[in-house]
Each structure stands twice: as C-alpha cells, then as structure tokens.
PAMARMAR-945611 format. One record per residue: residue number from 1; residue in three letters; chain; x, y, z of N, C-alpha, C in turn. Coordinates in pm, whole numbers. Layout:
<atoms>
ATOM    k    r  c     n_x     n_y     n_z    ca_x    ca_y    ca_z     c_x     c_y     c_z
ATOM  NUM  ALA  A       X       Y       Z       X       Y       Z       X       Y       Z
...
</atoms>
This chain:
<atoms>
ATOM    k    r  c     n_x     n_y     n_z    ca_x    ca_y    ca_z     c_x     c_y     c_z
ATOM    1  UNK  A    5197    9676    6779    5287    9617    6734    5325    9447    6711
ATOM    2  UNK  A    5388    9424    6565    5381    9278    6604    5550    9234    6710
ATOM    3  UNK  A    5616    9144    6725    5638    9125    6743    5792    9121    6688
ATOM    4  UNK  A    5888    9183    6725    6002    9219    6627    6121    9151    6707
ATOM    5  UNK  A    6156    9048    6628    6346    8951    6676    6380    8914    6555
ATOM    6  UNK  A    6538    8914    6599    6682    8958    6536    6734    8802    6541
ATOM    7  UNK  A    6862    8723    6413    6944    8681    6499    7115    8737    6526
ATOM    8  UNK  A    7162    8671    6595    7302    8735    6581    7385    8696    6678
ATOM    9  UNK  A    7528    8717    6630    7637    8626    6753    7637    8805    6890
ATOM   10  UNK  A    7653    8761    7014    7700    8806    7087    7860    8864    7122
ATOM   11  UNK  A    7856    8993    7032    7987    9090    7053    8025    9112    7154
ATOM   12  UNK  A    7930    9174    7336    7957    9224    7473    7777    9215    7472
ATOM   13  UNK  A    7855    9181    7665    7768    9185    7767    7788    9292    7818
ATOM   14  UNK  A    7680    9398    7855    7808    9524    7956    7768    9469    8106
ATOM   15  UNK  A    7832    9585    8173    7814    9513    8349    7674    9609    8350
ATOM   16  UNK  A    7649    9541    8475    7479    9592    8486    7495    9714    8548
ATOM   17  UNK  A    7391    9803    8599    7364    9952    8592    7240    9944    8702
ATOM   18  UNK  A    7261   10029    8808    7163   10026    8920    7130   10233    8891
ATOM   19  UNK  A    7034   10232    9021    7034   10320    9054    6920   10349    9126
ATOM   20  UNK  A    6879   10426    9201    6685   10455    9245    6625   10586    9162
ATOM   21  UNK  A    6499   10593    9151    6447   10682    9071    6410   10838    9135
ATOM   22  UNK  A    6361   10917    9127    6280   11097    9143    6167   10991    9282
ATOM   23  UNK  A    6121   10885    9241    6014   10864    9332    6061   10730    9432
ATOM   24  UNK  A    6194   10737    9425    6291   10668    9519    6241   10509    9497
ATOM   25  UNK  A    6255   10440    9449    6202   10275    9329    6386   10305    9297
ATOM   26  UNK  A    6464   10141    9313    6545   10105    9291    6515   10010    9191
ATOM   27  UNK  A    6632   10078    9074    6574   10009    8903    6773    9933    8938
ATOM   28  UNK  A    6751    9856    8813    6805    9771    8784    6829    9746    8550
ATOM   29  UNK  A    6964    9750    8510    6920    9740    8374    7123    9684    8326
ATOM   30  UNK  A    7063    9632    8168    7202    9623    8155    7197    9593    8029
ATOM   31  UNK  A    7314    9646    7920    7275    9614    7800    7396    9513    7745
ATOM   32  UNK  A    7339    9483    7614    7395    9358    7546    7459    9423    7421
ATOM   33  UNK  A    7541    9369    7300    7553    9420    7179    7556    9282    7088
ATOM   34  UNK  A    7532    9271    7009    7536    9122    6882    7564    9233    6707
ATOM   35  UNK  A    7581    9148    6686    7620    9126    6539    7523    9061    6440
ATOM   36  UNK  A    7414    9135    6382    7297    9015    6314    7447    8976    6146
ATOM   37  UNK  A    7388    8866    6114    7394    8790    6042    7393    8777    5920
ATOM   38  UNK  A    7443    8833    5813    7409    8839    5682    7505    8874    5592
ATOM   39  UNK  A    7435    8949    5456    7617    9003    5357    7596    9122    5445
ATOM   40  UNK  A    7541    9235    5527    7549    9313    5576    7519    9348    5764
ATOM   41  UNK  A    7619    9257    5810    7620    9256    5877    7598    9442    5974
ATOM   42  UNK  A    7509    9407    6067    7475    9506    6178    7547    9549    6356
ATOM   43  UNK  A    7557    9637    6374    7523    9614    6541    7442    9638    6584
ATOM   44  UNK  A    7350    9571    6710    7265    9636    6741    7263    9639    6891
ATOM   45  UNK  A    7261    9716    7001    7287    9710    7119    7151    9738    7213
ATOM   46  UNK  A    7134    9643    7261    6993    9591    7333    7013    9646    7495
ATOM   47  UNK  A    6887    9635    7554    6886    9681    7741    6778    9604    7761
ATOM   48  UNK  A    6792    9521    7888    6705    9481    7974    6716    9513    8100
ATOM   49  UNK  A    6544    9556    8126    6540    9622    8252    6434    9529    8386
ATOM   50  UNK  A    6509    9559    8478    6463    9468    8594    6504    9330    8684
ATOM   51  UNK  A    6407    9236    8616    6442    9104    8644    6449    9074    8535
ATOM   52  UNK  A    6424    9063    8382    6489    9037    8254    6596    9080    8262
ATOM   53  UNK  A    6700    9116    8325    6866    9125    8370    6926    8959    8325
ATOM   54  UNK  A    6802    8902    8415    6858    8690    8440    6872    8698    8309
ATOM   55  UNK  A    6773    8737    8206    6828    8632    8049    7010    8676    8036
ATOM   56  UNK  A    7050    8764    8070    7189    8801    7995    7285    8662    8088
ATOM   57  UNK  A    7213    8617    8170    7274    8475    8295    7364    8393    8204
ATOM   58  UNK  A    7219    8328    8063    7265    8229    8003    7342    8267    7890
ATOM   59  UNK  A    7408    8369    7853    7419    8428    7742    7616    8500    7751
ATOM   60  UNK  A    7699    8444    7660    7837    8452    7627    7833    8570    7490
ATOM   61  UNK  A    7952    8616    7496    8032    8629    7380    8035    8569    7230
ATOM   62  UNK  A    8035    8545    7133    8075    8438    7086    7884    8354    7072
ATOM   63  UNK  A    7816    8340    7139    7694    8289    7140    7601    8302    7025
ATOM   64  UNK  A    7570    8244    6911    7440    8283    6832    7296    8299    6913
ATOM   65  UNK  A    7229    8414    6921    7075    8426    6979    7018    8475    6872
ATOM   66  UNK  A    6844    8428    6924    6732    8558    6884    6665    8585    6990
ATOM   67  UNK  A    6736    8731    6943    6664    8818    7059    6510    8931    7041
ATOM   68  UNK  A    6403    8897    7115    6283    8971    7099    6285    9109    7174
ATOM   69  UNK  A    6251    9159    7090    6279    9337    7137    6141    9367    7087
ATOM   70  UNK  A    6196    9530    7164    5998    9641    7083    6107    9768    7096
ATOM   71  UNK  A    6100    9844    7020    6120    9970    7018    6037   10073    7110
ATOM   72  UNK  A    6091   10179    7143    6044   10256    7170    6126   10368    7149
ATOM   73  UNK  A    5996   10503    7135    6093   10647    7134    6032   10750    7251
ATOM   74  UNK  A    6106   10809    7270    6066   10949    7386    6101   11032    7309
ATOM   75  UNK  A    6022   11146    7318    6074   11273    7337    6096   11345    7390
ATOM   76  UNK  A    6209   11429    7424    6272   11530    7543    6305   11651    7450
ATOM   77  UNK  A    6275   11773    7527    6312   11919    7447    6335   11887    7308
ATOM   78  UNK  A    6249   11833    7235    6244   11873    7048    6290   11757    6976
ATOM   79  UNK  A    6402   11693    7088    6449   11569    7006    6403   11463    7083
ATOM   80  UNK  A    6431   11367    6934    6318   11214    7048    6495   11070    7068
ATOM   81  UNK  A    6464   11010    7103    6566   10934    7129    6493   10756    7153
ATOM   82  UNK  A    6603   10648    7154    6539   10549    7136    6553   10483    7219
ATOM   83  UNK  A    6483   10379    7241    6516   10238    7315    6494   10162    7287
ATOM   84  UNK  A    6593   10016    7245    6530    9972    7178    6547    9797    7356
ATOM   85  UNK  A    6446    9740    7365    6425    9688    7534    6367    9503    7488
ATOM   86  UNK  A    6508    9406    7482    6519    9322    7510    6420    9209    7570
ATOM   87  UNK  A    6304    9176    7595    6168    9105    7666    6232    8931    7661
ATOM   88  UNK  A    6325    8898    7514    6327    8753    7523    6475    8671    7416
ATOM   89  UNK  A    6519    8632    7509    6688    8605    7460    6679    8425    7432
ATOM   90  UNK  A    6683    8316    7361    6709    8216    7286    6806    8179    7196
ATOM   91  UNK  A    6905    8090    7310    7013    8045    7252    6966    7967    7166
ATOM   92  UNK  A    7044    7999    7088    7050    7851    6949    7179    7761    6969
ATOM   93  UNK  A    7094    7644    6988    7140    7507    6995    7194    7442    6918
ATOM   94  UNK  A    7185    7513    6757    7304    7451    6620    7452    7511    6635
ATOM   95  UNK  A    7451    7482    6534    7639    7520    6470    7616    7636    6527
ATOM   96  UNK  A    7779    7640    6547    7796    7801    6646    7802    7869    6470
ATOM   97  UNK  A    7811    7991    6466    7736    8119    6377    7844    8144    6290
ATOM   98  UNK  A    7826    8139    6126    7928    8241    6023    8000    8291    6064
ATOM   99  UNK  A    8128    8295    6051    8205    8411    6035    8129    8524    5992
ATOM  100  UNK  A    8130    8650    5985    8072    8763    5933    8101    8785    5822
ATOM  101  UNK  A    8070    8778    5748    8196    8884    5579    8148    8930    5535
ATOM  102  UNK  A    8218    9045    5479    8215    9136    5529    8271    9159    5328
ATOM  103  UNK  A    8182    9270    5270    8242    9269    5083    8340    9361    5106
ATOM  104  UNK  A    8501    9361    5091    8568    9482    5088    8686    9426    4931
ATOM  105  UNK  A    8665    9534    4864    8777    9505    4773    8925    9478    4762
ATOM  106  UNK  A    8954    9423    4669    9032    9352    4650    9210    9438    4713
ATOM  107  UNK  A    9275    9429    4760    9379    9516    4779    9411    9550    4661
ATOM  108  UNK  A    9474    9718    4687    9524    9769    4511    9635    9703    4539
ATOM  109  UNK  A    9666    9732    4369    9836    9690    4394    9897    9805    4349
ATOM  110  UNK  A   10020    9828    4388   10166    9941    4427   10208    9927    4301
ATOM  111  UNK  A   10146   10082    4224   10220   10071    4061   10392   10192    4081
ATOM  112  UNK  A   10375   10260    4196   10418   10364    4213   10642   10309    4265
ATOM  113  UNK  A   10644   10351    4192   10870   10334    4209   10855   10314    4417
ATOM  114  UNK  A   10922   10233    4452   10977   10257    4616   11137   10388    4554
ATOM  115  UNK  A   11116   10489    4721   11250   10595    4666   11307   10476    4791
ATOM  116  UNK  A   11385   10440    4796   11533   10433    4935   11531   10543    4944
ATOM  117  UNK  A   11591   10492    5102   11683   10609    5202   11749   10646    5147
ATOM  118  UNK  A   11851   10564    5050   11983   10568    4958   11971   10688    4860
ATOM  119  UNK  A   11877   10626    4847   11833   10809    4674   11823   10883    4714
ATOM  120  UNK  A   11752   11000    4847   11678   11052    4888   11651   11064    5017
ATOM  121  UNK  A   11712   11137    5110   11717   11087    5210   11514   11215    5310
ATOM  122  UNK  A   11531   11302    5226   11397   11377    5205   11301   11382    5138
ATOM  123  UNK  A   11300   11256    5029   11180   11216    4975   11020   11111    5045
ATOM  124  UNK  A   10978   11165    5065   10820   11055    5085   10768   10977    4999
ATOM  125  UNK  A   10763   10853    5048   10740   10728    5015   10620   10767    4894
ATOM  126  UNK  A   10492   10857    4927   10397   10831    4856   10417   10971    4771
</atoms>
C-alpha cells in the first residue's frame, strides 16, 4: 500500500487512554481530530499507539498538519471495523490554514406577513 497523507487543521487532541491487554501487556493510545482543507472539508479522527503518542505533544488545536497514516479493517462477528492509525505528523510551518469555506445557500427572504400578539394571541407566526 502506498503512503497515505492528508492535510488539515487540528480540531481536538483527546485524552490519552491506557490499559492492559489479555496477555498482560500495558498499552496506550490517543486520538486526535483534524478537518481537511478544501471545497468540501471533512473531519477525520486518527489514533496513535504506544510511543507514537509522543507525536501529539507537538500539536495543538488550530495548527495545520500533514498526517501520514495507515488504514486497517478487521472483521468481528460479521461486521467490519476500521482503524485510521497515524504514524507521522508534520506541523506546517507556513501560514495558518485558511478558514474552511462552506457552500451555504443564501438566506431565504421571508415573504410571509408577520402576526403581532395584538392581532391574535393564538396565531402561530408560521
């Protein structure tokens, strides 16, 4: 599989999680979320495991980053679950990311006549 990389703005760095596996090994992981840059921005959550959690010490909300990751799927009881595992983060040293632009329709003009409470106390405004 070729290297997968995506650029985005950090929205959140979630708390670290730790535990012990069935085999008795200690583990730790941490998640973070970015929003991609482009015409149709998407939110993507990544997971870092073990010593890779140190990568998150250099990032914070609002930073623009390039994230290298692997996609992995596993089957459990006939359903597939996906992991997006980060293995490298490069902080963009250039300008801050542009504010994502969303395609929103223009505000609707209200052509309905408004009803004041003095006209009819039981009337609904819509």
